[in-house]
C-alpha positions in Angstrom: 168.1 -145.6 41.2 168.3 -147.5 38.1 169.4 -145.7 34.7 165.8 -145.7 33.4 164.2 -143.9 36.4 167.5 -141.5 36.3 166.7 -140.8 32.9 162.9 -140.3 33.4 163.6 -137.9 36.4 166.1 -135.8 34.2 163.8 -135.5 31.4 162.7 -131.8 31.0 159.0 -132.8 30.0 158.5 -135.0 32.8 160.0 -132.5 35.2 157.7 -129.9 34.0 154.6 -132.0 34.3 155.7 -133.1 37.8 156.3 -129.8 38.9 153.0 -128.2 37.6 151.1 -131.1 39.3 152.9 -130.5 42.7 152.0 -127.0 42.5 148.3 -127.7 41.6 148.0 -130.1 44.3 149.5 -127.6 46.6 147.3 -124.9 45.8 144.2 -127.1 46.1 145.4 -128.1 49.7 146.0 -124.6 50.8 142.6 -123.6 49.2 141.0 -126.5 51.2 142.7 -125.2 54.6 141.3 -121.8 54.1 137.9 -123.2 53.5 138.2 -125.3 56.6 139.0 -122.4 58.8 136.3 -120.5 57.3 133.4 -123.2 57.6 134.6 -126.8 57.9 131.3 -128.2 57.3 131.0 -127.2 53.7 134.9 -127.3 53.0 135.0 -130.5 51.1 132.0 -130.0 49.2 133.4 -126.6 48.3 136.9 -127.5 47.2 135.2 -130.4 45.0 132.7 -128.0 43.3 135.6 -125.5 42.2 137.7 -128.4 40.8 134.4 -129.8 39.1 133.4 -126.5 37.4 131.0 -127.2 34.7 130.9 -131.0 35.8 128.6 -129.7 38.6 125.8 -129.8 36.0 124.1 -133.1 35.9 122.4 -132.4 32.3 125.1 -132.9 29.7 123.8 -130.4 27.4 124.3 -127.7 30.1 127.8 -129.1 31.1 128.6 -128.8 27.7 127.7 -125.2 27.2 129.6 -124.2 30.2 132.7 -126.1 29.1 132.5 -123.8 26.0 132.4 -120.9 28.1 135.4 -122.1 29.9 137.4 -122.4 26.4 136.1 -119.1 25.4 138.1 -117.5 28.0 140.9 -119.8 27.7 141.7 -118.7 24.3 142.7 -114.9 25.5 144.7 -116.5 28.4 146.7 -118.7 26.1 147.9 -115.9 23.8 148.8 -113.7 26.9 150.7 -116.9 28.1 152.5 -117.3 24.8 153.2 -113.4 24.8 155.1 -113.8 28.1 157.0 -117.2 27.4 158.0 -116.0 24.0 159.7 -113.0 25.5 161.1 -115.0 28.4 163.0 -117.2 26.0 164.9 -114.0 24.9 165.7 -113.2 28.7 163.0 -110.5 28.5 160.1 -110.3 31.3 157.1 -108.9 29.5 155.0 -107.6 32.2 153.5 -105.1 29.8 151.3 -107.9 28.5 148.5 -106.6 30.5 148.8 -103.2 28.9 149.0 -104.7 25.5 146.0 -106.8 26.0 144.1 -103.8 26.9 145.2 -101.7 23.9 144.1 -104.8 21.9 140.8 -104.9 23.3 140.5 -101.1 22.9 141.4 -101.1 19.0 139.5 -104.2 18.3 136.2 -102.6 19.9 136.7 -99.1 18.5 137.3 -100.5 15.0 134.3 -102.7 15.3 131.9 -100.2 17.0 132.9 -96.9 15.6 134.5 -97.9 12.1 132.1 -100.7 11.5 135.2 -102.7 10.2 134.8 -106.6 9.7 136.3 -108.8 12.7 139.4 -109.9 10.6 140.5 -106.5 10.1 139.7 -105.4 13.9 141.8 -108.6 15.1 144.8 -107.4 12.7 144.6 -103.9 13.7 144.4 -104.8 17.4 147.7 -107.0 17.0 149.3 -104.2 15.1 148.7 -101.6 17.8 149.8 -103.8 20.7 152.9 -105.1 18.9 153.7 -101.3 18.5 153.3 -100.9 22.3 155.5 -103.8 22.8 158.0 -102.6 20.3 158.2 -99.2 22.3 159.3 -101.1 25.4 161.8 -103.1 23.2 163.4 -99.8 21.7 163.6 -98.3 25.1 165.4 -101.4 26.3 167.8 -101.9 23.3 168.9 -98.5 22.8 168.2 -96.8 26.2 169.1 -99.9 28.6 165.4 -99.0 30.2 164.5 -102.2 31.9 161.4 -103.7 30.0 159.8 -104.3 33.4 159.9 -100.4 34.6 158.7 -99.4 30.8 156.1 -101.9 30.8 154.3 -101.0 34.4 154.3 -97.5 33.2 152.9 -98.1 29.6 150.3 -100.5 31.4 148.6 -97.6 33.0 149.0 -95.1 30.0 147.3 -97.8 27.7 144.5 -98.3 30.3 143.4 -94.6 30.7 144.0 -94.1 26.9 141.6 -97.0 26.0 139.1 -95.6 28.4 139.2 -92.3 26.7 139.0 -93.8 23.3 136.0 -96.1 24.3 133.9 -93.5 25.8 132.8 -92.6 22.3 131.4 -96.0 21.7 129.9 -96.9 25.1 126.3 -97.0 26.4 124.6 -93.8 27.3 123.1 -95.5 30.6 126.2 -97.5 31.7 130.1 -97.4 31.6 130.3 -100.2 29.2 130.9 -100.4 25.8 127.9 -100.9 23.4 127.3 -104.9 22.5 129.4 -105.5 19.4 126.6 -108.0 17.9 123.8 -105.3 18.0 126.0 -102.6 16.3 128.5 -104.6 14.0 127.5 -108.2 13.7 130.1 -108.5 11.0 132.8 -107.8 13.7 131.9 -111.1 15.5 134.2 -113.7 15.1 132.5 -116.7 13.0 131.6 -119.7 15.2 132.3 -122.0 12.1 129.6 -124.6 13.8 131.5 -125.0 17.2 128.4 -123.1 18.7 126.4 -126.0 17.9 128.9 -128.6 19.0 128.8 -126.6 22.5 125.0 -126.6 23.0 124.5 -123.3 20.7 126.9 -121.4 23.0 127.3 -118.5 20.5 130.5 -117.4 22.0 132.5 -120.5 21.3 133.9 -119.3 18.0 136.9 -119.6 15.5 139.2 -117.9 18.2 139.4 -121.1 20.2 141.0 -123.4 17.6 143.0 -120.3 16.2 144.7 -119.9 19.6 145.9 -123.6 19.5 147.2 -123.1 16.2 149.1 -120.0 17.1 150.6 -121.9 20.2 151.7 -124.6 18.1 153.2 -122.1 15.6 155.3 -120.3 18.4 156.5 -123.8 19.3 157.8 -124.5 15.7 159.3 -121.0 15.6 161.3 -121.5 18.9 162.3 -125.1 18.4 162.6 -125.8 14.7 163.8 -122.3 13.0 167.1 -120.4 12.9 165.2 -117.1 14.2 164.0 -119.0 17.2 167.5 -120.3 17.6 168.8 -116.9 17.2 166.3 -115.2 19.7 167.0 -118.0 22.5 170.7 -117.5 22.0 170.2 -113.5 22.7 168.4 -114.4 25.6 171.0 -116.7 27.1 173.9 -114.3 26.3 173.4 -111.1 24.6 177.0 -110.3 24.4 178.0 -113.7 22.8 175.1 -113.5 20.4 176.3 -110.1 19.5 180.0 -111.5 18.9 178.6 -114.2 16.8 177.1 -111.7 14.5 173.6 -111.8 15.8 171.7 -108.4 15.7 170.9 -108.3 19.5 169.1 -105.1 19.5 167.0 -106.2 16.6 166.2 -109.4 18.2 165.1 -107.5 21.7 162.7 -105.4 19.7 161.2 -108.0 17.2 160.7 -110.3 20.5 158.8 -107.6 22.2 156.8 -106.5 19.2 155.6 -110.3 18.5 155.0 -110.4 22.3 152.9 -107.4 22.3 150.9 -108.8 19.0 150.1 -112.0 20.8 148.5 -110.1 23.9 146.5 -107.7 21.8 145.4 -110.7 19.5 144.2 -112.4 22.6 142.1 -109.6 23.7 140.5 -109.1 20.1 139.7 -113.0 20.3 137.9 -112.4 23.5 136.2 -109.2 23.0 134.8 -110.0 19.5 133.1 -113.0 20.4 130.5 -110.5 22.4 131.0 -112.4 25.6 132.2 -109.4 27.6 131.9 -105.7 27.3 134.7 -103.0 28.3 134.2 -101.1 31.3 135.2 -97.5 30.4 135.7 -96.6 34.2 137.9 -99.4 34.7 140.6 -98.3 37.3 142.8 -101.5 37.0 144.7 -103.2 34.1 143.1 -106.4 32.9 143.8 -109.4 34.9 144.4 -111.6 31.9 147.8 -110.2 31.1 149.0 -111.0 34.7 147.4 -114.5 34.5 149.3 -115.3 31.4 152.6 -115.1 33.7 151.3 -118.0 35.8 149.9 -119.8 32.6 153.2 -119.5 30.9 155.3 -120.9 34.0 152.7 -123.6 34.9 153.1 -124.9 31.4 156.8 -125.1 31.8 157.5 -122.3 29.5 156.5 -124.5 26.9 153.9 -123.4 24.0 152.2 -126.7 24.1 152.2 -126.9 27.8 150.6 -123.5 27.9 147.6 -124.9 26.1 146.8 -127.2 29.2 147.9 -124.7 31.6 145.9 -121.7 30.5 142.7 -124.1 30.4 143.4 -125.5 34.1 143.7 -121.8 35.4 140.5 -120.6 33.4 138.9 -124.0 34.8 139.7 -123.2 38.5 138.7 -119.5 38.1 135.3 -120.0 36.7 135.1 -123.1 38.9 135.0 -120.9 41.8 131.6 -119.5 41.0 129.9 -122.6 42.1 131.0 -122.3 45.8 128.0 -122.4 48.2 127.5 -118.8 48.9 125.6 -119.8 52.0 129.1 -121.0 53.6 131.3 -118.7 51.9 131.3 -115.2 50.5 131.8 -114.5 46.7 135.5 -113.3 47.1 136.5 -116.8 48.5 136.7 -118.4 45.2 138.8 -115.4 43.9 141.1 -116.2 46.8 141.6 -119.8 46.1 142.2 -119.2 42.6 144.6 -116.8 43.4 146.4 -119.2 45.6 146.8 -121.8 42.9 147.8 -119.1 40.2 150.4 -117.8 42.8 152.0 -121.2 43.5 152.0 -121.8 39.7 155.0 -119.3 39.6 157.0 -122.0 41.7 157.0 -124.4 38.7 160.6 -123.7 37.9 161.8 -123.8 41.6 160.3 -127.2 41.9 162.4 -128.2 38.6 165.4 -126.8 40.3 164.8 -128.5 43.7 164.3 -132.1 41.6 167.5 -131.2 39.6 169.3 -130.5 42.9 168.2 -133.8 44.3 169.2 -136.0 41.4 172.3 -134.4 41.6 173.0 -135.3 45.0 171.8 -138.8 44.4 174.3 -139.1 41.7 177.1 -137.5 43.7 176.4 -140.0 46.5 176.3 -143.0 44.1 179.6 -142.2 42.4 181.2 -141.9 46.0 179.8 -145.2 46.7 181.1 -146.8 43.7 184.6 -145.1 44.0 184.6 -146.6 47.8 183.6 -149.9 46.4 186.4 -149.7 43.7 188.9 -148.7 46.4 187.9 -151.6 48.6 188.2 -154.2 46.0 191.8 -152.8 45.0 192.8 -153.0 48.7 191.6 -156.6 48.8 193.5 -157.6 45.6 196.6 -155.9 47.1 196.2 -157.8 50.3 195.8 -161.2 48.6 199.1 -160.5 46.8 
């Protein structure tokens, strides 16, 4: 193995991309095998339809419209992904992102439907409320040593049922869903800034899409280019060492979970204030978006820029499942295949570990070979004398 190839294989960005691609390919292969066992005749067409998603449409205008719909659902997933990875950099696992997402949705919709607030105020209040919820887990972790996973899971359910109760006052009389935001308070709908025209008059493609990308870039800058980001990562690597160096480790834990919560809550506001969906006030499970954010974060190599692409891919696959032929497969098959791919996304770090282990073994073998060669040369020289 030459030096250039070794340097490439040891490059963190290359490892992240290669590991993600291996997990994606593995997920698609397993999904294809599942389709073969169910009905071999339509397996290949089914898996290709899932991967193509909006490309299934021959009409470019229609395909562009459905591409826009994929972007609409990518924005909240990206924010949940950023919430997970931001906390993970500080050694925290923010499994409470699902509850923070739910609370953000509840506050955004209540402010829009009951209080007639404009979209930007609704978004700010959603982020603040979800940030406070995240901060509660941070306080419990910093001062009571309560594991953030335990407190996060408990708060997820508290948030869900609290939001259901809150939004019951603004739901439709004949259904469990909240009223349509655009019909009650059009000012609460996030502006499209012309993006709807770009995506074939898809009214749901709003400012939220570019804003989520800008936020991802901002998080990357904070983590990689600022003193604050360095302190957060130092706290995550070794809390005691960070404290010894004069860093406020308790403050960093709380602030991290506040920011993580705010990101998840903002993602929910970005989604529900497009009018794409209404909240189900009888929901009995926490939003999946918060949990899918875990997969998106790891598939993106725990990098904010990588999360932009991984979030889009996961949402692309999830929505692509709708194009499976229902004559061959039941509706739940698409969810199963999406779940397999999302599940394998969690093995990205494991794949990177295997790559590093393989490189280390190769280097050790090469060093041993060089040492034996040097020893043999020395022996030959001594024999010549």
